[in-house]
C-alpha positions as CSV (number, residue, x, y, z in Angstrom):
1,M,8.3,-7.5,-22.9
2,A,4.4,-7.9,-21.7
3,T,3.2,-7.8,-18.5
4,E,0.7,-9.4,-17.1
5,T,-1.8,-9.0,-14.8
6,L,-4.3,-10.7,-11.8
7,T,-7.2,-8.5,-10.3
8,I,-8.2,-9.9,-6.9
9,D,-11.0,-8.4,-4.1
10,C,-10.6,-8.9,-0.8
11,L,-13.9,-8.6,0.9
12,T,-12.6,-8.0,4.5
13,E,-9.3,-8.2,6.7
14,A,-9.2,-11.9,6.3
15,H,-9.2,-12.3,3.5
16,T,-6.1,-9.6,2.9
17,D,-3.9,-11.8,5.6
18,Q,-4.4,-14.3,2.9
19,L,-4.0,-13.3,0.1
20,G,-0.4,-11.3,1.9
21,R,0.5,-15.6,2.9
22,A,0.1,-16.1,-0.5
23,I,1.9,-13.9,-1.7
24,G,4.7,-14.4,0.5
25,L,4.1,-18.9,-0.1
26,A,4.3,-17.7,-3.8
27,V,7.9,-15.0,-3.4
28,E,11.3,-16.0,-4.6
29,P,14.4,-14.5,-3.9
30,G,15.7,-11.7,-5.4
31,L,12.0,-10.6,-6.1
32,V,11.2,-6.7,-5.6
33,V,7.7,-7.1,-4.6
34,A,6.4,-2.8,-5.3
35,L,3.4,-1.7,-3.6
36,T,1.2,1.5,-4.7
37,G,-1.6,3.2,-2.3
38,N,-3.3,5.4,-0.5
39,L,-2.7,5.3,3.3
40,G,-4.3,3.2,5.5
41,A,-4.7,1.0,2.0
42,G,-2.7,-2.1,3.7
43,K,1.0,-2.2,2.1
44,T,2.3,-3.4,5.2
45,R,-0.7,-5.2,6.3
46,L,-0.3,-7.4,3.3
47,V,4.2,-7.1,3.9
48,Q,3.4,-8.6,7.6
49,A,0.8,-11.3,6.2
50,A,3.8,-12.3,3.3
51,A,6.1,-12.2,6.0
52,A,4.8,-14.5,8.5
53,A,4.2,-17.2,5.6
54,L,8.2,-16.2,5.3
55,Q,8.2,-17.6,9.4
56,V,9.4,-13.8,10.0
57,E,7.7,-13.0,14.3
58,D,4.5,-11.3,13.6
59,Q,5.9,-8.8,16.3
60,D,9.0,-7.9,14.6
61,V,6.9,-6.4,11.6
62,S,6.1,-3.5,11.5
63,S,5.7,-0.1,9.3
64,P,9.9,1.4,8.5
65,T,8.4,4.7,8.0
66,F,11.1,6.0,10.2
67,V,13.6,3.7,10.1
68,L,12.6,3.0,5.9
69,I,14.3,-0.2,6.2
70,R,13.6,-3.5,8.4
71,E,15.4,-6.3,7.2
72,Y,13.4,-9.7,9.1
73,A,15.4,-12.9,9.1
74,G,12.8,-15.9,7.9
75,T,12.7,-18.9,5.1
76,T,13.9,-16.2,2.8
77,P,15.4,-13.0,4.1
78,V,12.9,-10.8,3.7
79,Y,13.7,-6.4,2.9
80,H,10.6,-4.1,3.9
81,F,11.3,-1.1,2.5
82,D,9.0,2.5,3.4
83,T,10.0,5.2,0.4
84,Y,7.3,7.7,1.1
85,R,9.4,10.3,3.7
86,L,12.3,9.8,1.4
87,R,13.3,13.3,-0.9
88,D,14.5,12.0,-3.7
89,L,16.1,8.8,-5.7
90,D,19.3,9.5,-4.1
91,E,18.6,8.9,-1.0
92,F,16.8,5.7,-1.9
93,L,20.1,4.7,-4.0
94,E,21.9,5.7,-0.7
95,L,20.3,3.3,1.1
96,G,21.5,0.2,-0.6
97,A,18.4,-0.3,-2.2
98,D,20.0,-1.5,-5.3
99,E,22.1,-4.1,-3.8
100,Y,18.8,-5.4,-1.7
101,M,17.3,-5.7,-4.8
102,H,19.7,-7.5,-6.0
103,G,20.1,-9.9,-3.1
104,D,18.9,-13.5,-2.0
105,G,15.7,-11.8,0.0
106,V,12.6,-10.9,-1.4
107,C,12.1,-6.9,-1.4
108,F,8.7,-5.3,-1.0
109,I,8.9,-1.5,-1.4
110,E,6.1,0.5,0.3
111,W,5.3,3.8,-1.7
112,A,7.5,2.5,-5.0
113,E,6.0,4.8,-7.6
114,R,8.4,7.4,-5.7
115,M,11.2,5.5,-6.8
116,A,9.8,4.0,-9.9
117,E,12.8,4.4,-12.3
118,A,15.3,2.6,-9.9
119,L,13.2,-0.6,-9.6
120,P,14.0,-3.3,-11.8
121,R,12.0,-4.3,-14.9
122,D,10.9,-7.3,-13.9
123,R,8.6,-6.7,-10.5
124,L,5.8,-8.1,-9.3
125,S,3.6,-4.5,-8.8
126,I,0.6,-4.4,-6.4
127,T,-1.7,-1.7,-6.3
128,I,-4.1,-1.4,-3.5
129,E,-7.6,0.5,-3.4
130,V,-9.7,1.1,-0.8
131,T,-12.9,0.0,-1.7
132,T,-15.0,-0.2,1.0
133,P,-13.7,0.2,4.7
134,S,-13.1,-3.5,5.1
135,S,-12.6,-4.3,1.2
136,R,-9.8,-4.0,-1.0
137,R,-9.0,-4.6,-4.4
138,F,-5.3,-5.7,-5.8
139,Q,-4.2,-5.1,-8.5
140,I,-0.9,-7.9,-9.1
141,T,1.0,-7.0,-12.0
142,A,4.2,-9.1,-13.4
143,S,6.6,-7.6,-16.2
144,G,8.8,-9.6,-16.3
145,T,10.2,-14.2,-16.6
146,R,10.4,-14.4,-12.1
147,S,7.5,-12.0,-11.3
148,R,5.0,-14.6,-13.9
149,R,6.8,-17.1,-12.4
150,V,5.1,-15.8,-9.2
151,L,1.8,-14.7,-10.7
152,A,1.6,-18.1,-11.5
153,R,1.1,-19.3,-8.2
154,L,-1.2,-16.7,-7.2
155,T,-3.6,-18.0,-9.9
156,P,-5.4,-20.4,-7.9
157,F,-5.9,-18.4,-4.6
158,K,-7.9,-15.8,-7.0
159,Q,-10.0,-19.1,-8.1
160,T,-10.1,-20.6,-4.6
161,G,-10.9,-17.4,-1.9
162,A,-10.2,-14.0,-2.0
163,E,-13.4,-12.9,-4.2
């Protein structure tokens, strides 16, 4: 199955927050969002904005670096993984990742490239590139039916606001 990609340049942190909220409004239960980018690229910030759109309390959302996974109650449950400190794929699977990824919520997985072989084929992959201290380039790729529906909902955002 072919992939589709949307590139969005966010020139400010406020634009990044707007994109995150647009993603939060576009997601649907069962979606996996695979996030990649260097330290400080804005993966957690994007998840915070998406979770806010799903009515998760802002102060609840933080990086799960030391906890590995955080669960947030919102209009759709949000499962936020950070795989940076995991040793291997087995450790990821021991967290119950497969159950979360096939559950009733949306999974945001930071450092997803480290666990790529365990991720579902149909996922929304977001690569974040730092272009200046306050701007970012987002490559958003859909690889299946569900993720394409979500990507289609994001296309108007590209046309109206982020660039």
